[in-house]
Structures are given as structure tokens and as C-alpha cells.
N, C-alpha and C positions, 0 to 999 in steps of 0.2 A: 263699436264699443258702446255698451249701454251706460246709463247714468250710474248704476251701482258699481260698474267696473271702473268708471272714471273716478268715483269717490275712493275706491280701494287703491287705485294708482296714486292719486294725490296724497292719501294718507300714508302709503308706503314711502313715497318720496319725501314727505314732510318728516316722518319719523326717522328716515335714514339720514337726514341732515340735522334736524333739530335735536333729537335725543342724544346723538354723539356729541353735538356741540355743547349742550348743557352739561353733560358728563365731563367733557374736557374743561369747561369753565370751573366746575366744582373741584375737580382734581387739581387744576392749576392754582386755584385760590387756596387749596390746602397744602400747597408746596410740592405737589407731585407733577412737575412740568412734563417730564418724559412719559410718564404713565398716561397723563391726560392726552398727550399727542398720539400715543399708541392706541388709546381707546377711540379717539376721533377717527384716525385713519382706518382702523379695522371696522368700525361701525359704518363709515361712509362707503368703504369698499364692499362690505357685505350688502349694503342696500343697493349699490349699483349693480352688483352681480345678480341679486335677486330680481331686480326690475328687468334686467336683460333677459334672465332665464324665463320669467313668467310672461312678460309682455312683448319684448322685442324679438326674441329668438323664434317664436312661432310665425312671425310675419313672413309672407311670401314676397320677396323683393325682386323677383325675376321679371325682366321685361319681355316683350314679345320678340321672337326671333324673326327679324324681318329685314 
């Protein structure tokens, strides 16, 4: 994994946690508790699935047959 790839991974991870968290905070402060929670859960889940699909799924995790 090159330096650019590490930066992209870190940015995706940060955006997947920070952005939904800020949106949840803003919506909760505005009185929309349930909507804020739904936004946070969906944003976090989307980030996890995207990170799995782009970076984890292609990894070859097979060991040697021995």
C-alpha cells in the first residue's frame, strides 16, 4: 500500500466516522434525535461497507496448504 493509498484509506475512515457524527450532533441539537441516530448509523455502516469493499475484500488471506 503506497502513501497515497494510505491517505485515501485514512480520509475514508475519518469521513465515515466524523461526518456522520457531526451530522448527528447537529440534528440532535435541532431536536431530531431519531433522525440524527439514523443518519449516524447509515453513514457509519456505509463507510464500513465501502472500506471493506475497496481495501479488505481484495486481500488474499489464504494460508499455505501444508
